[in-house]
N, C-alpha and C positions, 0 to 999 in steps of 0.2 A: 503495500499498500504505502501511497507517494501524495503529498499535500498540492492540491491544484484548485486556486482559486478562491481557496476559502472552504475546500470540499478536503476528503479523503478517497482516491482512487486506486483501481487497481492497476498497477503495473503489467504484472502478469500472473497466470492461473499456474497449475499444478502439470500442466504438457510443457510451459516453457514459451516465450516469444518466436521461436522459428515455428514450432510446431503448430501454435497458432493460427500464427499467419497463414502457413499453409493450408490449413483447415477449413481457413474460411474461401479459401480459392477453391478447394475442392468442394467442399460441402457444404456448412452452415454453421456461424458463432455468431450467440447471443453479448451483447454490450449494453451496459448501464451506463446512458448517456445522460442522466438524470439531474447532472450538473447544469445542463443547459438552461437558459432562461426562456420559459414559455409565453407568451404574451399573445390577450386576445384585443381587440380592437373593436369598437361598437359604434353604432351612430350611422346616420346617414352621410355624413362627411367622412368616415373612415378613408375612403380610396383617396379623395383628396390631401387629409393627414399624411397619410404614408406616402403618396405621391410627393410631398414636399420636404420628404428627408430624404428618400431613396433614388437609385437611378433609374430602375427598373419601369416596366407600364405594367400597372397595375391594377388599371384602370382595363387592360384587354385581359385579363384574367377571366376564364371561363368558370363558373361556378364548380370547385373542388379542383381547380388547376392551384398549382402553387409554381414560385420561379426564385432561384437563387438572385439574390438582388446586393447589392451595398448600398451600408450608408457612409456619406462621405460629410468632409466639414467645407468650409467656406474655399480653401483653396484648392479642393476639386480631392483632398487623401483620404483614405480607404479608415473612416472611423471602426467599420466593423463588416462582417459578411452576414447575411441574412437569408433565412429563406421565409416568405411571404407567402401562406396558403389564403385565397378567396372561397371560405368555407362557403357548405352547401348551407349553414346556417345562421344565414345573414350576421359574419362576422368575418374577420381577419385575423388568422391563427401566424404569430410573427415567432420564429424558432431563433435565440442570437447565442453566441458564445459565451461561455459562463466567464471567462476574464474579462469581458466585456459590458457584463449586464449591468454593475452599476451607472457605467456612463450611459451606455443606451437609454436606460431607465430614466435616466437626469433628462437626456434630449426627448423623450416620447413624452415625460410629462410636462417639459417645460414648451414644448411646441402645441399640446394637449390645451394647457391652457392659454396658450396667446390664443387660438383658434376657438375656445369655449369663450374669450372675453370678447368675441366680435358676433358671435351668436349662432358659431358652427355646433354642430350636434355631434360629439365626440367624445367616446370615455374609455379606460384601460382598465384591464384585468390581468394581474399578475397569477397565472395558473401556478395550483401547488401539486400538479400533477407528478407522478415519474415518466420516465422518456427510456424507452426498451428497443435498441435497433436490433435487429435478426437481418445479417445479412450474408449471401451465398447463395449458391446455383441450385442447393435444393430448398431453400426459404420460402418458395411457394408450395413445395408439396406439402412442408411442414406446417405450416399456416393456414392452407386450405384445410387441412385437418382441424381446424375450430372455429372456422366462418362458417356463416350462412351466407354471404355475399360472393358470387365469383370474383377472385382474384384474378382472372385472366382479364377481366375488363376494366382493372386498375393500373391504369397505365405510369409509367414514370412521371413522378412532380405532381401526381393527382392524389386525392386523399381523402378520404369517407368517415364518417363516422358509427360505429358498429359495436356488436357484440363480439368477444376473442375468445374462446376456451371458457365462456359460460358467466365472463366477466363485461358488465354493459358500459357503456359510455367509452368507449377506447378510441380515439383516431388513432388510424390509421393511414399512413402515407408513404407511397411507392418513391422512397429514396434512400440516399446514404452516404458515406463516407469512406465507400473503400473499391468502389468502381464495380463492385458485384451488385447483379439484383436482390434487393433489400428492401426493409421497410423498418420505418419507425413508427414507435405504438408509444402512442401518451395514455396514460393509464393513471386512473386516480389512485392515488400513493397510498390508500389503505389495502389495497389488492394487488399491487405490482409486484410482489414477493411470492403470491399465488400462480400470475399469470408466468413469470418467471419459469418458475421450476414446472408447468405443465409446458412450457414450450422446452426447458432443457431434459422430459419425459424422452423426447425423442432422440435415437441414437445419435442422428446426424447432427447434433447441438452443442457445441462445445460453447462454456465459458471464454471471453476472451477481453483485456484490457488495452490500456493506455499504449503498450510497446506496438503490439499487432494494430493497434489502430491507426499508430503512426507510421509505420512502415508499406499498410495498405494502402492510405492514402498516398504517401509520396509514389508509390506504383501508377497510382491513376493518375498522378498527374494534378493534384487538388491542395489547394492553398491551406495552410497554418496562421491564422492570425496571430501576431504578432513575431512572426518567423518570416512567413514570406511576403506578407502586406502587413501594413502597419498606415498611422495617418500620414506619415512621409512620403508615400508611394500612390499612384493615380490608375484608374482602372487601366488605362492605356499604356503606364510603363509595367503594371500587372498582367499584362494579354488579357484583362476583361473586359474589354469591349465590347463582348458579345452580351453581357449581362446589361447593355444599357438599353432603354428602348428609345432606341435612335430614328431619326430619319438617314435617309443616303440619297445623294445624286445617282441621280439614273440617265441612261440615254432615251431618249425617244423618238421612234418613226411613224411617217402619217402619209396617205396620199390625201388627196381633198384642199380644203383651205389650208394656208401656212399658220404653224402654229405661233403663237408669240408671246414673249414676255408677260406675266401676271394672269396667263391666262388657267383656270381651275382644270385639274389634274383628276380622274372620276374612277372609281371601278366599274365596269361591265355595266351593272346595275343602276350607275347613277349616282351612288352614294362617294363621297369625299374620301379620299385615300393617304389623309393626312392628319397631323395633329399638330396644335400650335406651339412653336419651336426653340424658347430657350428661357431657364431658371434666371431669376437674381442672383446676387452676389449674396444672399442672406438664405436662397433656398425658395423664395416666396416665387408664384409664379405670374406672370403678365401675359394678359387675353388682350389681344387686338379685337377681336369680335367674338359676340357670343355662340355663333354656330363653329368657331375654332377652338380645336381643343388642343393640348401641348404637349411637347415629348416631353420628358422628363431628363435632362439634363444638368450634369452639373456644371455651373456656369463656365469652367477655364475650359470645357470641350466643345461650348458653342462659340459661333458669329455673333460678334456683336452686332452684326447686320441683322435684323429681324425677318430672315427670310421666312418665308409659310410653309410647313411641309403639306406638300398635294399643289403646290403650283409650280408652272412654267419660270425658267429662271432666263432661259436664252432660246432663240429656236427662229430658223429661216427655211427657206426652199434650199436644198443642195444642188447647186447648179453641177456637179459632178456623179450625183445618182438619181436626181429627177423624184424626188420626194422632197418631204418636207425631214426636218432633223430638229431634234431639240433636247435641250437639258430642262432636270429641275430634280425636286425633293418629294420623293415617297417615304413612306413607313416601311421600314426593312421587310417587314412579309411582303410586299409589294413588288419586291427590287429586282424578284429573278429574272433572269434575261429570257425573254421568249412570253411572258405577263402580258395579255391583253388588257389593255386600261381604254379609255375614253377622255378625251380633253375637250374641253366645252369653248368653242369657237364661235362668238355671236350668239348664244343662247339656245345653239345646237351643239347636241355630243356628236362626236368624229371619234372613229376608231385609233387606236395609239399602241403601238409594240414597245415594250421594254426590248431596247436592243444593247447590246455590248458598245463601248465606244474604244478607240476611234471609229467613227463611221465609214472614214477612210483608212487605207492601212497608212502608218509614219512611213516616210521613206529617209530617216536620218540614217545619215552615214559613220558607221564604227572602222574605225583601223583594224586591218588583220595583222 
């Protein structure tokens, strides 16, 4: 046992670090991760609250879906990495690192008070549940024996509230810190030992400690807060730009009327494909128009020019190609080459195709 963030945690069990690590890769292991901070965020403004703090696109999470996101400071440094889930029960479920629990809670409570003072509806509840992580290739078979829900329908980073081996009120999230298929089970603390013992009844399941957890996450290329990321490191420097709910510059081609700057880029069904684009230096959102939503980015990663996502920035007929070409910004989900969108030209929608750039191959000279 070793001290960690005010907790006494198991470093390894009788099998030792190496065997525990390999067993997780080959079979299944149970980790007690109750030291993690679990918070519930309630109220009609809960998404606005969370998006004012983190870089992720929380508003776009489907019911039951979660995402890894980053809590950032005013300089864009990483204050903590979190998992935020949009539960089916009308609240956000947030899991934070134990070593960051005090500062995260202070930030959460401070922002909640700021929003409440302006009439916003948001409130926090710190959970006293235990948290058990079951990780490894045989996880699904082991856990399915104690579930009435079909685990095959629970995809990675999705979550349900259910009964597990007779213990009601458990939140099962398909995620983990090993790179293996796994779940984290938030369970009422008074029945955590009971549930753990039932899981350990399966021959495949061994207990595993911090040593195996660390080597498993390192093999999976996952960051450890305080070692690989901290408040002096930005998402870009950490290779975590994928966590940002961000806009992307794309190329567009079309036939028909020319595409010009400031024209709206729409989906095939005519809906905007953009969310309004920058956050202030203190994390507050600045909306230009009521119909424009924002992309939640820390200020250092956004242009000070207020380009609107879902809008053409440059466009003209291409003399070389004989069709219209343009550039603009869309949400990342709509940025794949070959995606069919529309552009609004004089109040009419015209088909446009996301196209790789350059539109015309470059002929730059390189010495041989």
